[in-house]
LOGU-65585 format. One record per atom (N, C-alpha, C, O): residue number from 0; z, x, y; atom name. Coordinates in Angstrom, 3 decimals. Layout:
N
nukol  zz  xx  yy  marti
NUM  Z  X  Y  CA
...
REM end
This chain:
217
nukol  zz  xx  yy  marti
0  92.397  166.243  101.229  N
0  93.614  166.279  101.080  CA
0  94.802  166.871  101.560  C
0  95.006  167.985  101.078  O
1  95.848  166.373  102.552  N
1  96.670  167.410  103.193  CA
1  98.018  167.315  102.501  C
1  99.010  167.778  103.065  O
2  98.112  166.715  101.260  N
2  99.190  167.105  100.806  CA
2  99.281  166.527  99.203  C
2  98.683  165.494  98.905  O
3  100.098  167.299  98.178  N
3  99.870  167.218  97.289  CA
3  100.367  165.329  96.337  C
3  101.494  164.867  96.516  O
4  99.352  164.592  95.470  N
4  99.494  163.507  95.437  CA
4  100.880  163.122  94.618  C
4  101.152  163.783  93.616  O
5  101.704  162.117  95.019  N
5  103.363  161.872  94.195  CA
5  102.891  161.574  92.717  C
5  102.147  160.620  92.491  O
6  103.336  162.401  91.731  N
6  102.682  161.851  90.819  CA
6  103.888  160.815  89.630  C
6  103.859  161.032  88.418  O
7  104.633  159.990  90.104  N
7  105.154  158.902  89.761  CA
7  104.645  157.799  89.041  C
7  103.821  157.081  89.608  O
8  104.856  157.647  88.354  N
8  103.917  156.734  87.469  CA
8  104.118  155.384  88.304  C
8  105.022  155.461  89.135  O
9  103.319  153.935  88.225  N
9  103.557  153.114  88.875  CA
9  104.141  152.390  87.959  C
9  103.632  152.341  86.840  O
10  105.502  151.576  88.289  N
10  106.118  150.144  87.191  CA
10  105.458  149.138  87.157  C
10  104.894  148.835  88.208  O
11  105.279  148.272  85.996  N
11  104.765  146.893  85.815  CA
11  104.724  145.918  87.024  C
11  103.984  145.005  87.390  O
12  106.124  146.666  87.589  N
12  106.411  145.052  88.591  CA
12  104.890  145.407  90.101  C
12  104.441  144.601  90.916  O
13  104.578  146.680  89.923  N
13  103.494  146.757  90.793  CA
13  102.796  145.964  91.040  C
13  102.507  145.430  92.111  O
14  102.236  145.722  89.361  N
14  100.967  144.208  89.553  CA
14  101.265  143.477  89.138  C
14  100.368  142.848  88.576  O
15  102.629  142.911  89.016  N
15  103.294  141.744  88.918  CA
15  103.186  140.736  90.589  C
15  103.670  139.615  90.746  O
16  102.519  141.442  91.515  N
16  102.098  140.958  92.423  CA
16  100.943  140.218  92.517  C
16  100.014  140.293  91.712  O
17  100.997  139.196  93.902  N
17  99.593  138.575  94.249  CA
17  98.551  139.728  93.997  C
17  98.591  140.948  94.156  O
18  97.691  138.927  93.583  N
18  96.114  140.256  93.537  CA
18  95.763  140.453  95.442  C
18  95.610  141.607  95.842  O
19  95.679  139.466  96.312  N
19  95.746  140.415  97.558  CA
19  96.629  141.280  98.339  C
19  96.452  141.723  99.473  O
20  97.792  141.473  97.389  N
20  98.848  142.322  97.774  CA
20  98.180  143.888  96.898  C
20  97.697  144.923  97.357  O
21  98.379  143.541  95.841  N
21  98.091  144.542  94.650  CA
21  96.809  145.475  94.858  C
21  96.785  146.674  94.578  O
22  95.713  144.714  95.409  N
22  94.387  145.540  95.538  CA
22  94.480  146.583  96.666  C
22  94.263  147.791  96.573  O
23  94.857  145.857  97.779  N
23  94.541  147.256  98.988  CA
23  95.460  148.105  98.739  C
23  95.175  149.213  99.193  O
24  96.907  148.036  97.960  N
24  97.901  149.027  97.485  CA
24  97.560  150.049  97.033  C
24  97.898  151.166  97.424  O
25  96.574  149.676  95.814  N
25  95.662  150.343  94.629  CA
25  94.734  151.570  95.745  C
25  94.131  152.504  95.216  O
26  94.737  151.461  96.695  N
26  93.752  152.722  97.230  CA
26  94.563  153.999  97.783  C
26  95.479  153.971  98.605  O
27  94.010  155.137  97.133  N
27  94.519  156.014  97.437  CA
27  95.682  156.260  95.804  C
27  96.051  157.416  95.598  O
28  95.978  155.554  95.165  N
28  96.994  155.795  93.556  CA
28  96.026  156.869  92.720  C
28  94.936  157.264  93.133  O
29  96.352  157.072  92.060  N
29  95.714  158.312  90.815  CA
29  95.248  157.725  89.723  C
29  96.222  157.252  89.137  O
30  94.466  157.550  89.257  N
30  94.250  157.206  88.060  CA
30  93.711  157.848  87.315  C
30  92.688  158.469  87.606  O
31  94.438  157.870  85.791  N
31  94.526  158.964  85.073  CA
31  94.007  158.509  83.610  C
31  94.705  157.829  82.859  O
32  92.483  159.035  83.233  N
32  92.248  158.839  81.964  CA
32  92.194  160.505  80.838  C
32  91.663  161.607  80.975  O
33  93.311  159.661  79.463  N
33  93.293  160.385  78.794  CA
33  92.205  160.659  77.347  C
33  91.988  159.557  76.844  O
34  91.821  161.258  76.929  N
34  90.475  160.952  76.323  CA
34  90.644  162.139  74.925  C
34  91.293  163.162  75.141  O
35  90.089  161.937  73.681  N
35  89.833  163.600  73.166  CA
35  89.204  164.667  73.748  C
35  89.154  165.780  73.226  O
36  88.660  164.345  74.943  N
36  87.853  165.626  75.935  CA
36  88.595  166.153  76.370  C
36  88.566  167.370  76.192  O
37  89.299  165.782  76.896  N
37  90.533  165.693  77.778  CA
37  91.091  164.570  78.985  C
37  91.205  163.361  78.783  O
38  91.391  165.237  80.213  N
38  92.214  164.310  80.807  CA
38  91.318  164.585  82.482  C
38  91.061  165.648  83.047  O
39  91.088  163.466  82.811  N
39  90.517  163.430  84.524  CA
39  91.817  162.303  85.476  C
39  92.392  161.249  85.203  O
40  91.815  163.231  86.631  N
40  92.499  162.363  87.481  CA
40  91.772  161.842  88.538  C
40  91.215  162.675  89.254  O
41  91.627  160.559  88.841  N
41  90.705  160.508  90.046  CA
41  91.660  159.226  91.270  C
41  92.522  158.449  90.859  O
42  91.274  159.309  92.521  N
42  92.005  159.337  93.332  CA
42  91.111  157.926  93.839  C
42  89.927  158.208  94.021  O
43  91.334  156.960  94.013  N
43  91.107  155.726  93.880  CA
43  90.501  155.193  95.595  C
43  91.274  155.111  96.550  O
44  89.302  154.943  95.668  N
44  88.835  154.452  97.363  CA
44  88.241  153.596  97.703  C
44  87.587  153.451  98.736  O
45  88.446  152.790  96.674  N
45  87.158  151.303  96.825  CA
45  87.746  150.421  95.995  C
45  88.068  150.922  94.917  O
46  87.982  149.345  96.122  N
46  88.274  148.282  94.936  CA
46  88.429  146.470  95.261  C
46  88.874  146.223  96.382  O
47  88.208  145.648  94.669  N
47  87.628  144.729  95.282  CA
47  88.857  143.568  94.315  C
47  89.424  143.945  93.290  O
48  89.011  142.447  94.813  N
48  90.233  141.595  94.402  CA
48  89.113  140.147  93.588  C
48  88.108  139.608  94.050  O
49  89.784  139.924  92.367  N
49  89.412  138.611  92.112  CA
49  90.597  137.578  91.813  C
49  91.557  137.854  91.094  O
50  90.460  136.703  92.274  N
50  91.855  135.847  92.386  CA
50  91.761  134.705  91.566  C
50  92.229  133.628  91.936  O
51  91.098  134.876  90.297  N
51  90.988  133.744  88.705  CA
51  90.797  132.514  89.426  C
51  89.890  132.451  90.256  O
52  91.603  131.455  89.191  N
52  91.345  129.794  89.361  CA
52  90.873  129.643  90.774  C
52  89.904  128.886  90.823  O
53  91.302  130.198  92.148  N
53  90.976  129.817  93.142  CA
53  89.812  130.466  93.923  C
53  89.642  130.324  95.134  O
54  88.846  131.364  92.904  N
54  88.197  132.205  93.299  CA
54  86.934  132.150  92.504  C
54  86.772  132.714  91.422  O
55  85.883  131.281  93.255  N
55  84.261  130.977  92.680  CA
55  83.809  132.535  91.820  C
55  83.381  132.422  90.671  O
56  83.911  133.702  92.334  N
56  83.597  134.898  92.126  CA
56  84.410  135.536  90.730  C
56  84.032  136.510  90.078  O
57  85.370  134.875  90.528  N
57  86.066  135.195  89.137  CA
57  85.702  135.199  88.143  C
57  85.444  134.009  87.957  O
58  85.345  135.971  86.830  N
58  85.302  135.689  85.664  CA
58  85.879  134.742  85.227  C
58  85.323  134.054  84.371  O
59  87.293  134.398  85.732  N
59  88.230  133.353  85.013  CA
59  88.516  131.915  86.075  C
59  89.484  131.159  86.151  O
60  87.182  131.953  86.826  N
60  87.467  130.828  87.778  CA
60  87.264  129.171  86.995  C
60  87.703  128.134  87.492  O
61  86.463  129.267  85.624  N
61  86.443  128.104  85.006  CA
61  87.378  128.239  83.784  C
61  87.074  127.261  83.100  O
62  88.066  128.719  83.325  N
62  89.284  128.907  82.912  CA
62  89.160  130.033  81.742  C
62  88.100  130.658  81.784  O
63  90.055  130.392  80.718  N
63  90.592  131.163  79.882  CA
63  88.949  131.211  78.533  C
63  88.490  130.232  77.945  O
64  88.630  132.151  78.469  N
64  87.290  132.397  77.015  CA
64  87.860  133.499  76.383  C
64  88.810  133.904  77.053  O
65  87.665  134.196  75.306  N
65  87.655  135.015  74.571  CA
65  87.320  135.908  75.656  C
65  88.302  136.527  76.066  O
66  86.027  136.213  76.358  N
66  85.694  137.387  76.826  CA
66  86.594  137.693  78.445  C
66  86.465  138.661  79.194  O
67  87.571  136.382  78.611  N
67  88.240  136.728  80.125  CA
67  89.883  137.201  79.295  C
67  90.493  138.192  79.699  O
68  90.198  136.699  78.619  N
68  91.534  136.120  77.858  CA
68  92.469  137.421  78.077  C
68  93.638  137.061  78.215  O
69  92.314  138.800  78.150  N
69  93.059  139.336  79.106  CA
69  93.616  139.634  80.549  C
69  94.637  140.164  80.986  O
70  92.270  138.944  81.201  N
70  92.746  138.644  82.725  CA
70  94.564  137.795  83.027  C
70  95.425  137.826  83.907  O
71  94.399  137.251  81.938  N
71  95.583  136.204  81.862  CA
71  97.018  136.878  81.917  C
71  98.079  136.401  82.321  O
72  96.735  138.133  81.390  N
72  98.090  138.646  81.962  CA
72  98.322  139.194  80.238  C
72  97.645  138.654  79.364  O
73  99.413  140.386  79.847  N
73  100.305  140.373  81.376  CA
73  99.916  141.545  81.978  C
73  99.163  142.362  81.449  O
74  100.440  141.658  83.145  N
74  99.977  142.356  84.228  CA
74  100.048  143.616  83.840  C
74  100.875  143.954  82.994  O
75  99.062  144.625  84.488  N
75  99.086  146.023  84.357  CA
75  98.247  146.362  83.213  C
75  98.290  147.558  82.927  O
76  97.340  145.488  82.328  N
76  96.628  145.808  81.627  CA
76  94.904  146.298  81.900  C
76  94.104  145.673  82.597  O
77  94.712  147.185  81.373  N
77  93.216  147.056  82.079  CA
77  91.810  145.600  81.045  C
77  91.704  145.293  79.858  O
78  91.333  145.310  81.840  N
78  90.272  144.416  81.624  CA
78  88.988  145.162  82.083  C
78  88.608  145.610  83.165  O
79  88.467  145.117  80.818  N
79  86.698  145.546  80.399  CA
79  85.454  144.709  80.173  C
79  85.118  144.262  79.076  O
80  84.784  144.537  81.350  N
80  83.473  144.019  80.828  CA
80  82.136  144.419  80.538  C
80  82.361  145.618  80.703  O
81  81.312  144.398  80.334  N
81  80.223  144.548  80.081  CA
81  78.803  143.585  80.985  C
81  78.417  142.434  80.783  O
82  78.332  144.576  81.945  N
82  77.450  143.747  82.270  CA
82  75.883  143.995  82.535  C
82  75.457  145.147  82.458  O
83  74.934  142.822  82.878  N
83  73.578  143.304  82.862  CA
83  73.172  144.286  81.510  C
83  72.257  145.078  81.736  O
84  73.660  144.311  80.360  N
84  73.398  144.781  79.640  CA
84  73.285  146.199  79.567  C
84  72.640  147.009  78.901  O
85  73.972  146.218  80.304  N
85  73.885  148.398  80.161  CA
85  74.894  148.818  80.811  C
85  74.723  150.037  80.809  O
86  76.322  148.497  81.654  N
86  77.481  148.668  82.015  CA
86  78.523  148.223  81.963  C
86  78.814  147.029  81.893  O
87  79.284  149.212  81.994  N
87  81.003  148.804  81.814  CA
87  81.386  148.731  83.338  C
87  80.684  149.177  84.245  O
88  82.304  148.257  83.453  N
88  83.062  147.582  84.834  CA
88  84.810  147.550  84.539  C
88  85.179  146.636  83.801  O
89  85.668  148.299  84.966  N
89  86.812  148.464  85.025  CA
89  87.655  147.670  85.882  C
89  87.157  147.551  87.001  O
90  88.883  147.021  85.724  N
90  89.667  146.077  85.945  CA
90  90.885  146.313  85.707  C
90  91.252  146.728  84.608  O
91  91.948  146.015  87.004  N
91  93.660  146.291  86.535  CA
91  93.869  144.645  86.612  C
91  93.390  143.825  87.396  O
92  94.672  144.506  85.612  N
92  95.044  142.865  85.615  CA
92  96.652  142.627  86.693  C
92  97.653  143.341  86.651  O
93  96.455  141.595  87.441  N
93  97.653  141.699  88.507  CA
93  98.496  140.304  88.404  C
93  98.233  139.515  87.496  O
94  99.577  140.006  89.418  N
94  99.661  138.695  89.323  CA
94  100.853  138.341  88.142  C
94  101.242  139.257  87.418  O
95  101.514  136.695  87.963  N
95  102.051  136.252  87.046  CA
95  101.644  136.441  85.688  C
95  100.481  136.834  85.584  O
96  102.062  136.330  84.969  N
96  101.240  136.347  83.523  CA
96  101.091  134.538  83.434  C
96  101.660  133.613  84.015  O
97  100.098  134.625  82.468  N
97  99.251  133.567  82.386  CA
97  98.261  132.822  83.520  C
97  97.500  131.899  83.230  O
98  98.416  133.413  84.920  N
98  97.419  133.054  86.019  CA
98  96.893  134.411  86.136  C
98  97.381  135.395  86.691  O
99  95.696  134.250  85.441  N
99  94.582  135.177  85.810  CA
99  94.072  135.582  87.248  C
99  93.475  134.845  88.031  O
100  94.390  136.760  87.418  N
100  93.503  137.808  88.423  CA
100  93.656  139.227  88.033  C
100  94.438  139.720  87.220  O
101  92.549  139.915  88.942  N
101  92.650  141.075  88.571  CA
101  91.658  141.950  89.922  C
101  91.088  141.494  90.914  O
102  91.802  143.441  89.360  N
102  91.226  143.898  90.665  CA
102  90.473  144.996  89.554  C
102  90.805  145.611  88.540  O
103  88.936  144.793  90.631  N
103  88.032  146.034  90.109  CA
103  87.921  147.119  90.753  C
103  87.497  147.231  91.903  O
104  88.341  148.073  89.956  N
104  87.910  149.603  90.236  CA
104  86.393  149.917  90.575  C
104  85.626  149.994  89.615  O
105  85.769  150.152  92.161  N
105  84.640  150.297  92.397  CA
105  84.367  151.682  92.800  C
105  83.265  152.104  93.152  O
106  85.378  152.308  92.727  N
106  84.847  154.041  93.380  CA
106  86.260  154.593  93.425  C
106  87.276  153.898  93.416  O
107  86.205  156.294  93.488  N
107  87.356  157.124  93.591  CA
107  86.694  159.148  93.689  C
107  85.682  159.795  93.419  O
108  87.516  159.280  94.020  N
108  87.286  160.832  94.170  CA
108  87.771  161.508  92.281  C
108  88.738  161.047  91.675  O
109  87.184  162.214  91.907  N
109  87.445  163.092  90.658  CA
109  88.578  163.816  91.386  C
109  88.306  163.948  92.580  O
110  89.444  164.188  91.133  N
110  90.350  165.150  91.569  CA
110  90.519  166.527  90.287  C
110  90.495  167.733  90.532  O
111  90.711  165.763  88.716  N
111  90.803  166.816  87.800  CA
111  89.738  166.522  86.855  C
111  89.442  165.353  86.610  O
112  89.119  167.542  86.287  N
112  88.090  167.268  85.446  CA
112  86.697  167.007  85.433  C
112  85.950  166.875  84.463  O
113  86.435  166.949  86.738  N
113  84.839  166.578  86.925  CA
113  84.235  167.395  85.912  C
113  83.218  166.849  85.484  O
114  84.453  168.387  85.422  N
114  83.168  169.116  84.401  CA
114  82.506  167.946  83.126  C
114  81.373  167.763  82.681  O
115  84.159  167.173  82.783  N
115  84.078  166.497  81.972  CA
115  82.841  165.092  82.618  C
115  81.874  164.716  81.956  O
116  83.152  164.626  83.778  N
116  82.401  163.467  84.370  CA
116  81.225  163.708  84.902  C
116  80.466  162.938  85.490  O
117  81.084  165.237  84.569  N
117  79.412  165.933  85.251  CA
117  78.639  165.432  84.270  C
117  77.735  164.675  84.624  O
118  78.806  165.730  82.804  N
118  78.235  165.897  81.537  CA
118  77.979  164.064  81.282  C
118  77.052  163.718  80.550  O
119  78.865  163.009  81.940  N
119  78.459  161.775  81.581  CA
119  77.797  161.167  82.202  C
119  77.329  160.078  81.869  O
120  77.517  162.036  83.785  N
120  76.820  161.760  85.157  CA
120  75.853  162.425  85.464  C
120  75.792  162.840  86.621  O
121  74.870  162.713  84.588  N
121  74.058  163.700  84.486  CA
121  72.544  163.419  86.296  C
121  71.855  164.165  86.992  O
122  72.782  162.111  86.208  N
122  71.990  161.746  87.671  CA
122  72.443  162.372  89.193  C
122  71.730  162.808  90.097  O
123  74.223  162.209  89.080  N
123  74.797  162.442  90.143  CA
123  74.452  163.693  90.760  C
123  74.355  164.811  90.254  O
124  74.240  163.209  92.242  N
124  73.366  164.931  92.675  CA
124  74.949  165.797  93.646  C
124  74.863  166.740  94.432  O
125  75.637  165.405  93.415  N
125  77.068  165.946  93.893  CA
125  78.146  165.349  93.277  C
125  77.984  164.425  92.481  O
126  79.537  165.909  93.649  N
126  80.302  165.420  93.049  CA
126  80.983  164.109  93.777  C
126  81.853  163.423  93.238  O
127  80.550  163.921  94.833  N
127  80.830  162.867  95.493  CA
127  80.460  161.707  94.481  C
127  81.351  161.190  93.807  O
128  79.276  161.342  94.386  N
128  78.564  160.507  93.457  CA
128  79.196  160.247  91.967  C
128  78.761  159.301  91.310  O
129  80.018  160.923  91.546  N
129  80.383  160.866  90.311  CA
129  81.054  159.644  89.668  C
129  81.190  159.334  88.485  O
130  81.437  159.037  90.827  N
130  82.659  157.883  90.417  CA
130  82.324  156.800  92.244  C
130  83.096  156.398  93.114  O
131  81.248  156.743  92.116  N
131  80.750  156.117  93.939  CA
131  80.149  154.921  93.186  C
131  79.015  155.187  92.787  O
132  80.562  153.687  92.873  N
132  80.010  152.392  92.344  CA
132  80.840  152.468  91.067  C
132  81.129  153.491  90.447  O
133  81.269  150.851  90.699  N
133  81.923  150.059  89.070  CA
133  81.775  150.848  88.211  C
133  82.677  151.514  87.704  O
134  79.974  150.901  87.774  N
134  79.870  151.461  86.554  CA
134  79.470  152.798  86.733  C
134  79.424  153.354  85.636  O
135  79.075  153.759  87.925  N
135  79.259  154.878  87.434  CA
135  81.099  155.249  87.179  C
135  81.468  155.860  86.177  O
136  81.993  154.810  88.153  N
136  83.466  155.104  88.069  CA
136  83.527  154.417  86.151  C
136  84.696  154.605  85.814  O
137  83.162  154.111  85.580  N
137  83.577  153.597  84.201  CA
137  82.851  154.606  83.171  C
137  83.311  154.859  82.058  O
138  81.567  155.188  83.727  N
138  81.039  156.035  82.772  CA
138  81.494  157.241  82.960  C
138  81.544  157.897  81.919  O
139  81.948  157.935  84.179  N
139  82.136  158.776  84.450  CA
139  83.527  159.514  83.576  C
139  83.589  160.653  83.113  O
140  84.716  158.274  83.546  N
140  85.960  158.094  82.585  CA
140  85.754  157.593  81.581  C
140  86.626  156.950  80.997  O
141  84.147  157.812  80.964  N
141  84.037  157.256  79.386  CA
141  85.188  155.982  79.298  C
141  86.307  156.180  78.827  O
142  84.725  154.578  79.849  N
142  85.636  153.354  79.588  CA
142  84.443  152.271  79.250  C
142  83.427  151.815  79.776  O
143  85.418  152.112  77.709  N
143  84.394  150.655  77.476  CA
143  85.029  149.822  76.894  C
143  86.204  149.773  77.259  O
144  84.674  148.956  75.932  N
144  85.337  147.943  75.538  CA
144  85.997  148.021  74.774  C
144  86.279  146.976  74.189  O
145  86.657  149.348  74.308  N
145  87.488  149.506  73.621  CA
145  88.568  149.921  73.975  C
145  89.434  150.201  73.146  O
146  88.779  150.070  75.469  N
146  89.706  149.855  76.016  CA
146  90.510  148.715  77.308  C
146  91.379  148.737  78.180  O
147  89.412  147.714  76.616  N
147  89.962  146.303  76.845  CA
147  91.242  145.762  76.531  C
147  91.556  145.425  75.389  O
148  91.939  145.679  77.461  N
148  93.737  145.101  77.009  CA
148  94.653  146.212  77.063  C
148  95.839  145.998  76.811  O
149  94.154  147.675  77.434  N
149  94.529  149.127  76.969  CA
149  96.196  148.768  78.512  C
149  95.994  148.342  79.649  O
150  97.383  149.086  77.997  N
150  98.430  149.104  78.566  CA
150  98.635  150.306  79.999  C
150  99.527  151.115  79.742  O
151  98.042  150.507  81.254  N
151  98.196  151.088  82.011  CA
151  99.244  151.361  81.820  C
151  99.165  152.564  81.571  O
152  100.483  151.021  81.738  N
152  101.924  150.843  82.536  CA
152  102.715  151.632  80.814  C
152  103.920  151.845  80.680  O
153  101.757  151.892  79.841  N
153  102.723  152.667  78.761  CA
153  102.911  154.197  78.996  C
153  103.360  154.919  78.106  O
154  102.560  154.657  80.197  N
154  103.100  156.289  80.179  CA
154  101.877  156.930  80.298  C
154  100.743  156.511  80.067  O
155  102.364  158.256  80.782  N
155  101.111  159.334  81.691  CA
155  100.802  159.967  80.149  C
155  100.476  161.153  80.201  O
156  100.845  159.413  78.846  N
156  99.954  160.347  78.080  CA
156  98.673  159.167  77.451  C
156  97.580  159.457  76.964  O
157  99.308  157.715  77.686  N
157  97.857  156.627  76.931  CA
157  96.575  156.732  77.729  C
157  96.596  157.165  78.881  O
158  96.082  156.559  77.465  N
158  94.347  156.773  77.815  CA
158  94.461  155.660  79.353  C
158  93.682  155.628  80.306  O
159  95.004  155.305  79.252  N
159  94.913  154.830  80.696  CA
159  96.159  154.989  81.380  C
159  97.080  154.774  80.592  O
160  96.660  155.350  82.815  N
160  97.794  155.110  83.449  CA
160  96.935  155.370  85.024  C
160  95.806  155.786  85.282  O
161  98.614  154.685  86.276  N
161  98.524  154.710  87.326  CA
161  99.554  155.479  87.688  C
161  100.667  155.358  87.175  O
162  99.137  156.751  89.046  N
162  100.512  157.344  89.357  CA
162  100.511  156.848  90.694  C
162  99.456  156.379  91.119  O
163  101.704  156.879  91.563  N
163  101.728  156.528  92.935  CA
163  100.949  157.080  93.827  C
163  100.674  156.538  94.898  O
164  100.313  158.784  93.275  N
164  99.149  159.258  94.608  CA
164  99.525  159.448  95.973  C
164  100.710  159.621  96.258  O
165  98.557  159.431  96.918  N
165  98.824  159.426  98.504  CA
165  97.746  158.300  99.032  C
165  96.558  158.424  99.331  O
166  98.789  156.926  99.031  N
166  98.327  155.830  99.594  CA
166  97.591  156.115  100.954  C
166  98.139  156.998  101.613  O
167  96.508  155.579  101.495  N
167  96.441  155.990  103.229  CA
167  96.932  155.365  103.822  C
167  97.563  154.409  103.371  O
168  96.822  155.717  105.425  N
168  97.354  155.113  106.335  CA
168  96.863  153.887  106.664  C
168  95.652  153.693  106.560  O
169  97.696  152.901  107.097  N
169  97.041  151.305  107.205  CA
169  95.596  151.239  107.966  C
169  94.609  150.584  107.631  O
170  95.757  152.096  109.075  N
170  94.846  152.759  110.084  CA
170  93.157  152.865  109.065  C
170  92.224  152.157  109.445  O
171  93.021  153.559  108.142  N
171  92.183  153.787  107.393  CA
171  92.215  152.723  106.538  C
171  92.420  153.598  105.697  O
172  92.217  151.700  105.917  N
172  91.991  150.721  105.313  CA
172  91.119  149.958  105.495  C
172  91.677  149.131  106.216  O
173  89.887  149.547  105.328  N
173  89.188  148.565  105.996  CA
173  88.668  147.430  104.730  C
173  88.652  147.690  103.526  O
174  88.207  145.956  105.454  N
174  88.068  145.017  104.069  CA
174  87.073  144.578  104.996  C
174  87.031  144.710  106.219  O
175  85.957  143.812  103.880  N
175  84.767  143.104  103.942  CA
175  84.411  142.529  102.551  C
175  84.864  142.940  101.483  O
176  83.324  141.275  102.764  N
176  83.183  140.648  101.472  CA
176  82.918  141.574  100.522  C
176  82.647  142.668  101.017  O
177  82.892  141.538  99.194  N
177  82.578  141.770  97.985  CA
177  81.192  142.144  97.558  C
177  80.334  141.283  97.755  O
178  80.930  142.935  97.172  N
178  79.834  143.625  96.582  CA
178  79.368  142.652  95.842  C
178  80.114  142.277  94.937  O
179  78.001  141.951  95.998  N
179  77.160  141.405  95.414  CA
179  77.448  140.151  94.316  C
179  77.043  139.803  93.206  O
180  78.588  139.613  95.536  N
180  79.173  138.105  94.932  CA
180  78.317  136.800  96.166  C
180  78.378  136.941  97.388  O
181  77.799  135.963  95.677  N
181  77.086  135.122  96.028  CA
181  77.972  133.698  95.798  C
181  78.788  133.570  94.886  O
182  77.742  132.929  96.532  N
182  78.372  131.473  96.567  CA
182  79.015  131.066  97.499  C
182  78.773  131.073  98.706  O
183  80.059  130.615  96.788  N
183  81.444  129.979  97.562  CA
183  82.496  131.245  97.921  C
183  83.349  131.379  98.799  O
184  82.139  131.904  97.086  N
184  83.168  133.394  96.859  CA
184  82.233  134.235  97.719  C
184  82.761  135.346  97.741  O
185  81.505  134.259  98.185  N
185  80.719  135.507  99.092  CA
185  81.392  135.795  100.409  C
185  81.553  136.973  100.728  O
186  81.869  134.663  101.337  N
186  82.540  135.005  102.201  CA
186  83.682  135.675  102.823  C
186  83.855  135.999  103.997  O
187  85.011  135.924  100.980  N
187  85.619  136.109  100.748  CA
187  86.046  137.968  101.339  C
187  85.645  138.779  100.504  O
188  86.503  138.400  102.143  N
188  86.881  139.827  102.377  CA
188  87.972  140.498  101.678  C
188  88.997  141.060  102.063  O
189  87.576  140.328  100.814  N
189  88.708  140.908  99.355  CA
189  87.881  142.274  98.794  C
189  88.204  142.777  97.717  O
190  86.851  142.795  99.568  N
190  86.812  144.275  99.206  CA
190  87.488  145.434  100.255  C
190  87.476  145.397  101.486  O
191  88.009  146.347  99.479  N
191  88.939  147.369  100.386  CA
191  88.086  148.601  100.206  C
191  87.191  148.733  99.371  O
192  88.448  149.405  101.022  N
192  87.871  150.882  101.038  CA
192  88.871  151.653  102.215  C
192  89.544  151.189  103.135  O
193  88.612  153.206  101.679  N
193  89.021  153.817  102.627  CA
193  88.176  154.355  103.467  C
193  87.312  155.128  103.054  O
194  88.329  153.928  105.202  N
194  87.341  154.582  105.742  CA
194  86.895  155.597  106.130  C
194  87.759  156.254  106.710  O
195  85.538  156.268  106.082  N
195  84.477  157.284  105.594  CA
195  84.883  157.961  104.489  C
195  84.457  159.099  104.290  O
196  85.668  157.420  103.715  N
196  85.582  158.515  102.306  CA
196  84.153  158.495  101.756  C
196  83.598  157.448  101.422  O
197  83.626  159.617  101.685  N
197  82.611  160.236  101.040  CA
197  82.207  159.169  99.741  C
197  81.112  158.616  99.643  O
198  83.236  159.029  98.869  N
198  83.007  158.166  97.578  CA
198  82.777  157.207  97.564  C
198  82.360  156.743  96.503  O
199  82.962  156.036  99.146  N
199  82.879  154.823  98.460  CA
199  81.148  154.514  98.427  C
199  80.138  154.978  98.956  O
200  81.444  153.624  97.629  N
200  79.679  152.909  97.157  CA
200  79.019  152.178  98.815  C
200  79.610  152.061  99.889  O
201  77.892  151.876  98.509  N
201  77.295  150.780  99.910  CA
201  77.437  149.578  99.272  C
201  77.426  149.259  98.083  O
202  77.661  148.579  100.962  N
202  77.486  147.489  100.789  CA
202  76.239  147.073  100.577  C
202  75.242  147.527  101.137  O
203  76.291  145.489  99.103  N
203  74.957  145.038  99.346  CA
203  75.259  143.473  98.968  C
203  75.826  143.083  97.947  O
204  74.885  142.892  99.745  N
204  74.796  141.301  99.635  CA
204  74.175  140.682  98.341  C
204  72.997  140.848  98.025  O
205  75.061  139.969  97.637  N
205  74.145  139.318  96.969  CA
205  72.828  138.532  96.930  C
205  72.478  137.661  97.726  O
206  72.178  138.982  95.889  N
206  70.525  138.990  95.627  CA
206  70.380  137.702  94.655  C
206  70.929  137.947  93.581  O
207  69.885  136.574  94.693  N
207  69.797  135.412  93.661  CA
207  68.927  136.565  92.734  C
207  68.273  137.403  93.354  O
208  68.938  136.593  90.883  N
208  67.959  136.613  90.089  CA
208  67.191  135.905  89.834  C
208  67.492  134.833  89.310  O
209  65.954  136.229  90.100  N
209  64.205  135.579  89.673  CA
209  64.214  135.207  88.647  C
209  64.908  135.744  87.784  O
210  63.578  134.349  88.454  N
210  62.795  134.124  86.783  CA
210  61.816  133.717  87.046  C
210  61.444  133.061  88.019  O
211  61.035  134.284  85.705  N
211  60.063  134.256  85.883  CA
211  59.305  132.810  85.113  C
211  59.976  132.130  84.337  O
212  57.671  132.407  85.471  N
212  57.651  131.465  84.714  CA
212  57.552  131.114  83.371  C
212  57.123  130.018  83.010  O
213  58.017  132.203  82.431  N
213  58.207  131.626  81.220  CA
213  59.843  131.550  81.228  C
213  60.252  131.403  80.076  O
214  60.692  131.597  82.009  N
214  62.182  131.195  81.847  CA
214  62.663  132.451  81.541  C
214  63.525  132.237  80.689  O
215  62.618  133.335  81.693  N
215  63.017  134.510  80.998  CA
215  63.366  135.247  82.428  C
215  62.413  135.490  83.168  O
216  65.055  135.713  82.964  N
216  65.462  136.514  83.589  CA
216  64.849  137.770  83.905  C
216  65.433  138.578  84.628  O
REM end
């Protein structure tokens, strides 16, 4: 990176906009994770938008549940969910309160605190892989369900916060279908990433899960 990232905190008004505006605008921003083990800062390089009631790919498509309640606002909070019985994923809630939408944080470059991330991501062959994918990002940053609902606009010393960072030039932003989303939500080009960045995860189309003859997944 040719310039020092801007360390101005992102205000809540940043997240109060429509999800398709917020998602690409998160690229290049600095995500800060404070924990008892120390501080990690990460430059966001890949995200996906999920638009609630109008988006079959969204957890909130069929309405409010105990699991997705955080997605309904207020904006600027973290929505953390557990997937495949193994991994956590980190999202940021956006849009008007009461209208569920969020941005999945898919990948990023560790700027500071890489030594902590390496201890959590022992299978990473090099640093560009530490947060290359949403589960890897959450693991590297020690994100679990205890952070569900955390206010990312509470200040730089909060468990999670966002700084202005260094957004990429418009010509560096790419968009395409979301990874692993099937059905009617599959064609939406709501995945955004920084072109040619080595931390961006590979695209994978949705593959229906097969069931055995006994009916078990």
